[in-house]
C-alpha positions as CSV (number, residue, x, y, z in Angstrom):
1,M,86.5,99.7,173.4
2,L,88.8,101.2,176.0
3,G,92.6,101.0,176.0
4,G,92.4,98.8,172.9
5,I,90.3,96.1,174.7
6,L,86.6,95.4,174.2
7,F,84.7,95.6,177.6
8,D,81.1,95.2,178.5
9,V,80.7,98.1,181.0
10,R,77.4,97.9,183.0
11,G,78.3,99.0,186.5
12,V,80.9,99.0,189.3
13,I,82.1,96.7,192.1
14,Q,83.3,98.9,194.9
15,L,85.3,97.2,197.7
16,R,85.9,98.3,201.3
17,R,88.9,100.2,202.6
18,Q,90.4,100.6,206.0
19,D,87.9,103.2,207.3
20,P,85.0,102.5,209.7
21,D,82.7,104.6,207.4
22,W,83.2,102.0,204.6
23,Y,81.6,99.1,206.5
24,K,78.8,98.7,204.0
25,F,81.1,97.8,201.2
26,P,82.3,94.2,200.8
27,E,85.9,93.1,201.4
28,H,85.7,90.7,198.4
29,V,83.3,89.7,195.6
30,Q,83.2,86.4,193.7
31,I,83.0,86.6,189.9
32,P,82.1,83.4,187.9
33,V,84.4,82.6,185.0
34,G,84.2,78.9,184.0
35,R,86.9,78.7,181.4
36,G,90.7,78.9,180.8
37,F,92.4,82.1,179.6
38,R,95.8,83.6,179.0
39,Q,95.2,87.1,180.1
40,L,92.8,89.0,182.4
41,H,92.1,92.6,181.3
42,V,90.4,94.9,183.8
43,L,89.1,98.4,184.0
44,Q,89.8,99.5,187.5
45,G,90.7,102.3,189.9
46,S,90.8,103.3,193.5
47,I,89.1,105.8,195.7
48,H,91.9,107.4,197.8
49,G,95.5,106.6,197.3
50,E,98.3,104.6,198.9
51,L,102.0,104.5,198.8
52,D,103.4,103.5,195.4
53,G,104.0,99.8,195.4
54,A,101.6,99.0,198.1
55,V,99.4,95.9,197.5
56,I,95.8,97.2,197.8
57,G,94.0,94.1,196.5
58,S,94.1,91.1,194.3
59,Y,92.3,89.0,191.8
60,R,92.3,85.5,193.3
61,L,92.0,82.8,190.6
62,H,90.2,79.6,191.7
63,Y,91.2,76.8,189.4
64,A,89.2,73.7,188.6
65,D,91.8,71.5,190.2
66,G,91.4,73.3,193.6
67,Q,94.5,75.5,193.4
68,T,94.4,79.2,193.8
69,M,96.7,82.0,192.6
70,D,96.7,85.7,193.6
71,L,97.3,88.4,191.0
72,E,98.3,91.4,193.1
73,M,97.0,94.8,192.5
74,R,99.7,97.3,193.3
75,Y,99.1,101.0,193.7
76,G,101.1,103.1,191.3
77,R,101.9,100.1,189.1
78,D,98.4,98.8,188.2
79,L,96.2,101.8,189.1
80,R,96.0,105.0,190.9
81,D,93.3,107.2,192.5
82,W,90.4,107.8,190.1
83,R,90.6,111.5,190.6
84,D,93.4,113.4,188.7
85,S,94.3,116.9,189.5
86,G,98.0,117.1,188.8
87,P,100.6,116.1,186.3
88,P,100.3,112.5,185.2
89,K,102.3,110.0,187.2
90,S,103.8,106.9,185.6
91,L,102.3,103.4,185.8
92,G,103.8,99.9,185.3
93,E,104.2,98.6,181.7
94,R,101.0,96.4,182.0
95,A,98.7,99.3,182.9
96,A,97.6,102.5,181.1
97,V,94.9,105.2,181.5
98,A,92.0,103.9,179.4
99,W,89.5,106.7,179.9
100,I,89.5,110.3,181.3
101,G,86.3,112.1,182.0
102,P,85.4,115.7,182.9
103,R,85.4,116.7,186.5
104,W,82.1,116.4,188.4
105,A,80.0,119.1,189.9
106,G,81.6,120.5,193.0
107,A,85.2,119.4,192.1
108,S,87.9,122.1,192.4
109,G,90.4,123.1,189.8
110,N,91.3,120.9,186.8
111,E,90.2,117.7,188.5
112,H,89.3,114.8,186.1
113,V,88.2,111.2,186.7
114,R,89.9,108.3,185.1
115,L,89.9,104.5,184.7
116,F,92.9,102.3,184.3
117,R,93.2,99.3,181.9
118,T,95.5,96.7,183.4
119,T,96.4,93.3,181.9
120,Y,97.4,90.4,184.2
121,T,98.9,87.2,182.9
122,N,97.3,83.9,184.1
123,P,100.2,81.7,185.2
124,R,98.2,78.5,184.5
125,P,96.3,79.2,181.2
126,E,95.8,75.5,180.5
127,V,93.5,75.0,183.6
128,D,89.9,76.4,183.8
129,V,89.3,79.2,186.3
130,V,86.0,78.4,188.1
131,H,85.8,81.9,189.6
132,I,87.8,85.0,190.5
133,D,87.6,86.7,193.9
134,F,88.1,90.4,193.7
135,V,89.7,91.2,197.1
136,S,90.5,94.3,199.1
137,R,93.6,94.3,201.3
138,M,91.9,96.9,203.5
139,T,94.5,99.6,203.0
140,Q,93.7,103.4,202.7
141,A,92.8,102.8,199.0
142,A,89.4,101.4,198.1
143,P,89.8,99.4,194.8
144,F,86.9,99.3,192.4
145,L,86.3,97.3,189.2
146,V,84.2,98.5,186.3
147,A,84.7,95.6,183.9
148,L,86.8,92.6,183.1
149,T,87.4,90.4,180.1
150,V,89.5,87.4,179.5
151,E,91.3,86.1,176.4
């Protein structure tokens, strides 16, 4: 239970960013769903930051009727860099820090790591979502997804 939502946390999906050294990571990953839902809850973060408000990725919903819809992931509103060394900065009202862990070996100062719980509203809850594409917009920030659940 993180951020008031039950998640099944088993790993991480790391996407690519605009950096030649990140070529081994995918630009997008397909996640099967096969049902309708009202809300999509995610545990996410990014490696490296971007300007507040920049769209760094999206969750592209593929509906059973062939339509698609992008739920944009905006830096500063939905998530921030997973490393935290300064005073907390605000997020949008649909996101919150869900978990904070101790700094890792070799980190300097008071650095911690964190995950953000963000809730996106499905604009078409009456239609089944076949799958979701987790997509990077290839900015300086590299989004990652730890878990998602729908309700």
